[in-house]
N, C-alpha and C positions, 0 to 999 in steps of 0.2 A: 215563710214570710214573703217569698217572692211573688206568689200568685196575688196576694192582697195588694202589693205595691204595683204590680202590672195592671190590676183592675183600676186602681186609682189613676194611674197614668193614662189608661185607656179612656176613662170618663172625662179627664181633663182635656184630652185631645178632641173628643167628640164635642164637648162644650165650646172649645175654641173654634172648631170648624163651624159650629152653628153661628157663632158670633161673626166670623169672617165671611160666612156665606151671606149674612144680612148686609154686611158692609159692601161686598161685591155686587149684590143685587141693587143696593142704593146707588153705587157708582155707575153701574150699567144703565139704570134708569136716568140718572142725571146726564150721562153722556148721550143717551138716546134723545133726550129733550134738547140738549145743546146742538146736536147734529141736525135735528129737525128744524130748530129755530134758525141756525146758520144757513142751512140749505134754502130756507125760505127767504132770508134776507140777502144772502150773497151766494147763489149756487155756483159750485165749482171753485170756491175760494180756498185758500190755504187753511183758514180757520175751520172750514167745513171738513176738510180731509183730516185735519188733526183730531177733530171731534169724532169722526168715524173711526179713526185708528184707535183712539182711547176707548171707544165703545167696543171695538173688537177685542182689545186687551182685557177689559173688565168682563166681557161676556165669556172669554176663554177662562179667566180665573174663576168665574162663577160656575162654569161647567165642571172645572177641575174639582172645586170644593164639593159640589153636589155628588159627583162620582165617588169622591173619597168618603163622603158620609155614607153613601149607599154601600160601599165596600166594607165599612166599619160597623154597619148596622148589626145590632145584637139580635139573634134569632129569638123569637118568642118561644118560651118553654111551657107556658101555661101556668107557671108558678108565680106567686107574688114576689116582688123584689124584696120586701121586708116581711119578716115573719111576725105574726101577731103573737101576743102572749097566750099562754094556755087558757082554755075556757074553764078549766076545773077551778072550783073554789078551794082555796087553801084551807086545810083543816087547822084549827087553832092548836098551837103547840104549847104545852105546859112545861114549865121548868120542873125538874125533879124536886120532890119535897124533902 
């Protein structure tokens, strides 16, 4: 029973990492836009440096999530994930008379 539970936990972790990677990518994009805008309006200001710092934080988190996903990647085995039903037609079974 342990391997099935481990597989489920693994898939949940991968799904959560995909979601958080999207969140970190959005945050990095947002702070890149904010840093660009603030550096245009007030170069060298405190707001610009805070935006740059938050951009660095979100970029670091994004890189960490991407590397974790790459480490957890399932190797391709060439087999389908779900097995299809048998192609044989079932012979009709008769109840004994």
